[in-house]
N, C-alpha and C positions, 0 to 999 in steps of 0.2 A: 571396188570400194576400199579405201584405205582406212583402217581402223586407227584410232588415236586415243590416248589417255593423258590426263594432266591433273596436277594438283595446283590449285590457284587460290589466291586471296581475292575476295570480291571487293571491287572499288566502286562500281557503278552498275546501274541496270536501267534498261529502257525496252521499248519494243517497236517493231515495224510490221507492216502488213505484207504478207506474201500469199498470192492467190486468194485474196479476200479473207485471210485468216491471220490472227495476231501471232507473231513469233517473238518471244522474249529474248533479249540479248543481255548476257552477263559479261561485263567488262572487268578484267582483272589482270593480275601479275602472277606468273607461275613461281614455283619454288626455285626455278633455275634463272629467275630474273627476266623472263620473256613476257612481252605483252600478249594477251589472249582475249578472244571473245568467244563466248559459248552461246549457241542458238538452242532454244527449247521451244518446240512448236506444240507441245502436248498439254498446255494449260488453256482452259476454256473460261471465259467470263460468265458470271452468274449474279443473281440477286435472290432475295427471299420474299415470299408473300405470306402474310398472316391472314387466314380466312377460315371460314367453316368449310373444310375440305370435303367436297362431294365429287362423285364421278362426273357430273355435269360441268363443274368448275374446271376440273382437270382437262376434260375434253375441249372446252372452249378456249382455255389458255393455250393448249397445245396447237390449236388451229389458228391462232392469231398470226396475221401476215402483214408486214409493213415494208412497202417498197420492194416486194419480191422476196423479202427475207422472212423466214419462219423461225420459231423457237426450236432449238436443237432437241431438247428433251426436258422433262421435269421429273423431280424426285420428291417423294414425301419423306420428310426428315423430322426429327425431334431435337429442339435446342431449348435453352433456357432464356427466358426474357425476364431480366431482373431476378434471376434465381428460380423462376417458376417454369417447369417443363411445359413446352408448348409444341404442338404439331404445326409444321410449316411446309410450304411448297418451295423447293429450290428450283429456280428457273435458269437453265443454261441457254446462252445465246452465242452466235458465232463471232461477233465483233464487240470490242469494248464499247464502241459508240452505240451499239444496239441496246445496251443495258438501260439507259435512260429512256429510249424510245419505247421499249416493251413495258417498262415500268409505268410510263405515262398511259399506255394502252389499257392497263388493268386498274389503275389507282382509283378510278371513279365508279368501279363496280360496287353494287350495294353489298355483295357477299365478301368483299375484300376489306379487311379491317385496317391493314397497314402493310407497307412494303419496307424492306430493310436492306442495308448494305449495297445500295445502288450507286452511292457517291464515292466509293473508295477507288482510287486510281488503280488501273490494271496492274502496273508493275509493282505497286506497293502490296496489292492483294496477293500477287505471286510470291513475294518474299514471305509474307505471313503464312500462307497456306502450305508452302513447301518447307517451312521451318528454317529458311536460310537467313543468316545473319551477316550483313555487310562487315567488311574488314575482318572476317573470319574465313576459314579455309574450307574448300570443298574439293572433292575428287570427281572428275567427269570422265565418262567414256562415250565414244560415239564415232562418227565418221568425220574424217579430216576434210575440210572444204577449201576450195580455191575461190576466194571472194575478193572483190575490189575494196578491201579494208586494210588500213595501215596497222596491221597487227602481225606479230610473229606467227601466231597460230589461230586458226578458226576451226571450231569443232561443232558439228551438229550433234547434240547430245541425245543419247537414249537412256543414260543413267547418270544421275547427279546425287551425291550424298555428302553430308557434312563429315569432316574429319577433325580430330583434335591436333592442333598445332599452335604453339605459342608465337606471338609477335606477328610482324608483317614484313614483306620483302622490302629490299632497298628500292626506293622510289625516286624517279627523276622529277624534281620540282623546279618550275620556271616562274619567275616573278617579272612583272612588267609594269610600266607606268607611262602615261602620255603627258605632254605639256602643250597647252594651247595659249594663243594670244587673242586679244579682242578683235583684231583686224580679220573680218570674215569668219570669226570663231575658228581660226585655222589651227590645225594640229602642227606644231613645229618640231616636235621630237617624240620619239618612242624609245624608252630604254628597256633592255632585256638582260636578265641575269639568272643563271641557274646554279643548282647545287653541285655542279661539276666544275665550276670556276669560269664558265663562259660568261662574258659580258660584252654588250654592244649597245651603242646609242645610234639610232637612225635619225637623220634629219634631211632637209632638202634645200635646194637653191644653190647659192654660191658658197664656196668654202672648201677647205682642204680635207681630204680623207686622212685619218690617222689610224693607229692600230685598233682603237676602240670606238672610233667615230666613222660612220659610213654616210656619205652625202649622196642623196638620190636626186633625180631630176625634179620631182614634185611630190605633193602630198599623196597622190594616187600611187606612185611608185614606192613611196615609203610604206604605205599600208600593205601593199602587195609583198614587199620585202619582209615586213614583220611576220606576215602569215607564212611566208616561205621558211623563215628562221624557226618558227614554232614547229612546223611540220618536220624540219630536218633535225632539230634538237629532240623532237619526239617525247615531250614530257608526259608523265602520268598525271601530274597535278599542275594546274596553272593558278597562281595566286596574285592578288593585288589588293589595293585598299580603295574601297568604294567603286569597284569595277562593275558591279551590277547597275548602279545608278548613274555612273558617269562614263568611265573609260570605254566599256564595250558598247554602250549606246552611241557615244560619239564616233567610235571607229566604224560601227555599222552604218550610221547615217552618212558618214563621209564616203564609205565604200559605195553606198547606193548613189550618192551624188555623182561619183566618178564612174558609175556603171561598171564596177569591177567586183568580182566575186571575193568574199572575205572568208576563206576556208581555213579553220583551225582544227577541225574534227578529224577523227580517224576513219570516218566512213564517207567523207566528201561532202557532208551536209553543212549548211551554214548555221550560224548561231541561232538558237531558238530561245526567245524570251518567254519564260513561263510566268504567268501573272500570279502574284501573291498579294492580295489586298490592293494597296495603292501603288505598290512597286512591282517590278518584274525581276526575274533572275535569269542570268545568261547561262544557258545550258549548251555544252560543247560535247557532242557524242564521242565517247571513248576516252575523254580526258576529264578529270575531276576539276571543276572550276570552283575555287574557294575564295569568296570575297571576305577578307579578314574583318573588314568594317562591320559587315552584317553580324558576324558571330560576336564581336565585341559589343555592338549596340544591344543585341538581344540577351546575351548571356553573361559575358565577362565584364561588361561595363560597370555593373553594380558592385563588383569587387575592387574596382580601381579607385584610386584617389584622384586620378586625372580629372580635371574639371570639365574639359572638353575632349571629345573623342577624335581629335584630329590625328593624323599619322604622326605628327611631330610630338604631341603630348603623350600619346599612348607609347610611342617608341622610347621617349625619355623615361617613362616609368618602368616599362618592362625590359628595355635593353640598356638603359643608362646613356643613350645618345639620341639625338634628334636629326631633323632635316638640315640641309644646307640653308643658310640664311640668305634668302632672296625674296624681295617683294614682287608683286605683279609688274610694277614699273621697272624694276631691275631686269626682269626677264624680257620685257619688251625692248628695253634699251639694248640689252645684249644681243637680241635678235636683229635689231636694226644695224648694229655695228658688226654683225656676223661673228660675234664672239662665241663660237660654237663650243669651245672648251668649257666656258663658264656654264652654258646651258646644259651641256652633257654631264658635267659634274653634278649639277643640281638634280637633273632627271634621273641619273644613275643611282644617286643616293636614295631616292624614293624606292627604287626597285630593290636595292640592297636592304633597306629597312623592312620592306614587305617580306623578302626572303627570310630574313632573320626572325621576324615575328611568326612566320609560318612554322618555324621549328618549335615554337612555343604553343601555337594554336592547333596545328594538325593533330598531335597526339590527343589533345582534349576532344577535338571533334570526332576522331576515330573511336575513342572510348565511349562517348555519348551515343555514337552510331551503333556500337555493339550492344549497349544497354537497351536502347530504344528499338533497335532492329530495323532501322531505315537507313537509307544511303547517306554518306557524308555530305553530299550535295544538298540534300533536303534538311538534314539535321543542323547543318551550319547556319541555316536561315530560319530555324524555328524559334518561337518564343518559349518561355517556360511552360505555359499551358499546353502548347502544341506538343512539346516533348512528352509531357505526361500523357496526353491523349493517345499518342501513337504507341506508347508502351501499353496502355490499357487495351487498345484495339488488338494488339498482338496477343495479350494475355487472355482477352475475351475469347478469341478463336481457340486458344489452347484449353480453355475451361468450358468450351461448348456453349458460350454465352452469345446471344445475339448482340451485335454492336448497335447501340442506339443511333438514330439519325442525327445529322447535323441540324440544329434548329434553323427555322426559316427566319428571314429578315424581321418580320413583325414580332416573332417570339423573342428574338435577341433584343429588339427595341423595348419590348415589355419588360424584360429582365433588367435592362439598363435603367429603366425609369422607376423600378421598384424602390421604395424608401430604404435608406441604409439601415442595417440591423446593428445592434450594439457589438462593438469589437472587443479588443483586449481591455483589461482593467488598467487604469493609470492612477497611481497615487502621486499627486503632484509633489515634487521635491521641495525641501525647505531651502529657501535661498541662502546664499552666502558660501563661506568656505567650511568644509568638514574635514576632519582628520580620521585616519585609520578606517578606511572604507573597504569593506569586503564586497566584491561583485560576484553575485550568483546568477546563473540562468539555467532554465530548463533545457535539457538536451532534446532538440527537435520536438518542442512542446506540442505543436498541432499534429504532426505525424504520430507521436506516441499517444496522444489522446484518441486519435482515429483508431489506432490498434486496440488500446486498452478498453475502449467503450464500444468497439465494433460499429463505427459510424459509417454507414453505406446506405444508398437509396433503398436496397431490397431488404435491409434489416430494420427499417423505420416502422415503428408501431406494429410490431408482430403480435399475433394473438397469444403466443405461448408465454410471453413475459409481461403481459398487461397487468398493471397493479404492483409489479415488483419494484420496490423503491431503489434497488441497485441499478435498474435499467433506466430509470427516469433521469432526464437532463435537468440539472439545477435551474430552477426558476422558469422552466418551460413545461408545457403540457404534454410533450411527447416522450417516447422512449425508444431504445434500440435493443435488438435481440441479444440475449446473453448466451444462447445456445448454438446457433448456427453461424459459422464464420462468414463475414461479408466479403464480397468480391474485392473491393478496393482495400479494406484493411489487410486482407491476406497478401495482396501485392506489396503494400507498403512494408509490412512485416518482413517479407522476403528481401526487400531492398535494404532495410536496416540490418538484417542478418548478414547479407552479402557484404555490406560496407564494413561491418565489424570483423568479418573474416579477412577482408583485404587489409585492414589496418593491423590486424594481428600478424599477417604475413610480412608486412612492412617492418615490423620490429625485428625480424630475423634476417633482413636483407641490408647490405651496405647502401648507404644513402646516395653515393655517387655512381651507382650502377644503372644501366638502362632498364633493368628489371624493376628496380625501386621506382624509377620515374613512371614506368608503365603501371605499376600497382597504385601509385599516387594518383595518376590521371583517372584510373578506373574508379577508385573510391570517390574521387571528386565528382565524376559523372553521376555516380549513384547518389551522392549527397544532393546534387542539383535537383534530381528527380524527386527524391524524398521530401525535400523542403518546399517543393512547388506543389505538392499534392493538395494542400489545404486551399490554396488560391484557385485551383482548378475547379473545385465545387462551386465557387462563386463567379467563375468566369462566364460571362453571358453567352459566349459562343460554344460552350462545352456540351459535348454529347451526354455526359453523365452529370449535368448541372443539377444541383440540389441546394437551394437556399436554406432549407431546414437543416441539412447536414452541416453547412458552413456556419450557421448561427449556433448550432449545437456544440460544435468544436470550440467556438469562441466562448460559449457559456461555460464549458468545462474549464477552459483556460482561465477565465475570471475566478472560478471557484478555487482552483489550485493555487494561484498566486496569492489570493486572499488568505487561504489556509496557511501557507508558509509564513505570511506576515503575522498572522495570529500566533503562530508558534514562536516567532522571534520576540514578539511583544511579551509573551508569557515568560520568556527567559530574561526579560528586562533589558533587552538591547533595542537600540533605536533604528527603525527602518526609515531611511531618509528619502528613499525614492523607489517606486516600483512601476514598471511599465511592461505590460503584456507578458513577457517571459523572463524579464530581468529584475533583479532586486539589488539595491545598494543598502548595506546594513553596517552599522558601526560595530566593529569587532576588536577585541584586545590585540589579537595577533592571528597568524595563520592557523595555529593549533586550535584556537577557539572556534575559528570559522569551520575547520574540518570536523570538529566534534558536532557542531550544529548541523552540518551537512549530513553526517551519518544518521542523526536522529530524524531528520526530514525524510531521507530516502527509505528508511525502515517503515515509514508511515504511508508511502505512496504505493498505489496499486499497479498491477500490470507491468508495462515496460517504462512507466514514468520514472524520470530520474532528474534530480537537480545536480548541477555541476558548480564547483567553486572555480572561478576564473583567476582571480588574483587579489592581493591586497594593495591598496593605494595609500600613499602617504598623505596626500591632500586632494581635495576635489572642489570645483566651483559648480554650483547649481544656480542659474540666474533667473530673475523674474521676467515674465512676459510683459507686454505693453499694458495689460490690464491690471498688473500688480501682483498677480499670482505667479508661481514659478512656472517656467516654460517647459513644455513636454519635450523630452529628448534634446535638451540643450545643456550640455555639461562639458567640463574639461577635468581630466584626472592626471595626477602625477604619481608614477610608480616609484618604488624604492631604488630603481636603477637610474632614475632621472629622466625617464621617457614620459612624454606627454601624449595622452589620448584625447582627441577632441571629437565631439558629436554635436551637430546642429548649428554650429557657428558659421560665419561667412568664410572662414578658413577652408571649409570643405564644400562651399557652394560655388557654382560657376557664374552666377549673375552679378558678382561684385568685382571691381577693379583690383588689381594686384596690390595697390597701395593700401586699400582698406583691409585686405586679408593679412598682409604683412604686419600692419600696425596692430590689428587685433591679436595676431599670433604672439607678438612681443608683449602685449598687455597681459595675456593669459600666462605666458612664461614667467614674467616678473612677479605676478601675484602668487602663482603656485610655488615658485622656487624661492622667492625673497620675501613674500608676504608684505609687499609695499605698494598699495594703490597710489600713493603720492608719486612714486617713481614712474609708475605706469602712466599717470596723467602727464608727467613731464615728457615722456616719450611721444605721447599724442601731440602735445603742444609743439615739440620740435618738428614733428612731421608737418603740422599745419604751417609752421614758419617756412619750411622748405618748399611747400606747395606754393605759398604766396611769393616766394623768391624765384620761382620757376626752376628749381633745382631737382625736380623729380623726373626720372627718365620716362619717355613716352610709353615704353613697354609696360611699366607699372600702372599706367592710366587706362589701358585698353580694357574694355568691357566686352565679354563674350556672351552672346545670346543666340540660341538656335531657333531657326524658323520651324515651327511645329505644324504649320498648315500653309496653304497657298496664300499669297499676298492679298488677293481679293477677298479672302475670308476673314481678315482682320477688321473688326469694327473700329477700333481706336488705332491711331497712328502712333505707336510707341517708337522710341528711338531706333531700335533695331530694324523695325519695319521701314522707317524713313530712310535709313542707311541702305537697306536692301534695294529699295527703289532707285536710289542714286547709283548703286552699283550696276543695276540692270540698264539704266539709261546710258551708262558709260560702256555698255557692251559686255559686261560680266555675266557669266552663266550662273544664276542663282536660282535655287529650287528648294522645295520642302526638304528639311534636313540639313540645309547649309548652315554653318556657324558664322554669324555676322560679328566682325571685330570692329569696334568703333570707339571714338574718343569724343567727349563733350567739349566743344571749343568755346572760346569767349565770343562775346558779341551780343546782339539783341535777338529777341524772339524766344519761342518755347525751347525746351530741352531737346525735343525731337527735331526741331528746325536746326539746332546747333550741333546735332550729332553728325559726325563725319567718319567715313571709312578710315580705319586706323592708318593705312598707308598714305592717306592724303592729308591727314590732320597736321596743320602747321603749328598750332598752339593748343592751349587747354584753358578751361575756365577753373581757376583755383577754388573759387567759392563753391562751385558745384561739388567738386571733389571733397572739400572740407565738410560742407553741411549735408551732403547726400550720400557720402561714402565713408570717409574716415571717422567722423564723429559718431554717426549712428552705429558703425561697426564696433568702435571702442566702448560705446555706452551699453552694448549688449552684455558686456561684462561689468563695466564700472558702475552701472545703475544699481547693482547688488550692494554697492558700498555707499549709496546715497548721492552719487554724482549725477548732475544734470548737464544738458547741453550748455547752459549758461555758465556753469562752473568751469567747463573746459575752455570755452571761448572767451570768458571775461576774467577768470581767476576768482578768488584766491582762497579756496576752502581747503582745510586740512582734515584728513580723516585718519583714524587708526583702525586696525583690523580687530582690535579688542571688541568683543561682543559679536563679531562675525564668525569667529572660530567655534565649531561644535566639537566637543571632545567625546 
């Protein structure tokens, strides 16, 4: 037996069966830059039973037999259920698949009250129980193995321990992309690029081979060659854009059609598609597959101004460059002409963008993985609520708390159908232009309320604080304990403390260093989890769901924003708008704003804190269609000339570019020049250009995403009609696809006249004037008395006098 030891950074984890027993595999990279896999056969699956524990119950549970399998052993343990110490039976079984079987065998017993922790994946359970954190370092000792695995080292471990080590090893990252055409839905090219400078485009049929283009006999040979390149380049991470829902599905389907093995893994296994709600994730054993689109859709998208989350738009925002410009028609023409260089350039650019985006995305995924304690593969595909839940699950284990069960379908539906509770307080803004506006907002309002008022399911309506006015929720009949710290408030407080520590460290580190970037990504990961905690209480699928907790947090939020408004009014300053956690107040200058801020913060309890964001020279708050000011619809001009816009078409994805650009110009002219007349003139000039056919097609395209299957749409809206046309032409359209279309001239409904952007030959100017440009402009100009008739017919003049508030 050859002994071995290694220090490695954990990149992934799974398990396999050996002699009918589960063996955990830890995939990683050593401090010497070598690939490694560690086997651990010493972990046993289990679940808990809550019951009146008697010798008879223990004996009968121990004797249950299913398909020749018996329970390994049981233990009597004490854990907390929502903070209350409770005796439980811990039931150990041989295989992970046995957990649900033996749970089913005991759940209907009259003496069994509940079963717990039977639905947690075995490998996730292992990470939690062993205290191991992905993308952190461990030291292993054990027997060196000779296995048919594509790794530099294989160790059967008998000792695994965490070690302190900053950063992570240098990793090989490979990006890829595929191109298809409508003819037989054929894959015509696969591009590959890695962070060592390797680049290659694979295609098939006729054509000359060049340095970067390799021409194979057919589609089958091209797929096999791609798999061969991946195995030879031996990446630690494989990245792409929308690879879960498109590229890997297409490659796997084609490999099956050609009856060829499609092996990218390090253990010789094929891709496994793990079901996650309505979509699946492509898992490759031994290599971390990150679909950049998944992470952007679930997490990063809310921070982007990009209106659609295509590779082109996201790359333009994050990288400052986009895709090569080619339409579907251009690709098909190039393929028919065998213009392989043109196809290769287009396809390779997609891999290049994915690779460059990965430099931005991977560090963020890694830091979230460290905070949550689950693998980058899983974390990159989680929603905000799922991230919070897995953090709570790990912390529950550490606090000896039982993890509540995932709610059943009927319970989730019941929660979804519950009537909405009152959310944040909104004082509608006074329409028109205002000057000298100070913007304040509460720092992490809902998390800080959760901590300050100890809002957690197990602290609700405690006996010890009954009747204490300080514990009571404003306007509600319930209260929360002031004496015993709640499970979730404790975790949120730890997160806020951790983020403050990281931000303090950042102050003493040079901004352009790798360490600064690491600290930034870590604090951002903590921020994501902190700010998602309130939504988790109200998430119908939550294990720690509590409608009372969610509505109590909202009630405290309304209380505090009203309280600050009252303080402002007592000072004689004008509150022009308040919404949930933000306040817009007229202040003389920054010093005045900061003095007010100091007085407010001295009056706030616990960790509550109001922040002063900035002073703005002017701001527009516009009316809604009902005549009252619209919620969250404003534009601000700061003293440096920068414009901040919220709620207008400029930041929405369902309007054509011409509408957004026109509205943007209207806002700019009114804020900077104070001239609604000039703004109207700009709108009229745009209308004239539309009627003369002088607007580029690119500015007429409307983008709408398919949010469900086509058959589920009751009304045939323009984007649904276009999606059907694309499918009829052989295009691969599915839920999540972004539909690009133009409204053309002619007869019939708008939906009938909607055409795919690449096929539209003309446009209907009157549609764009009356349904896009004029409505977008009036979102702003209506605040100054303008109507559609004034813009389309002329000739009304207005002054800003009376619209300015000082």
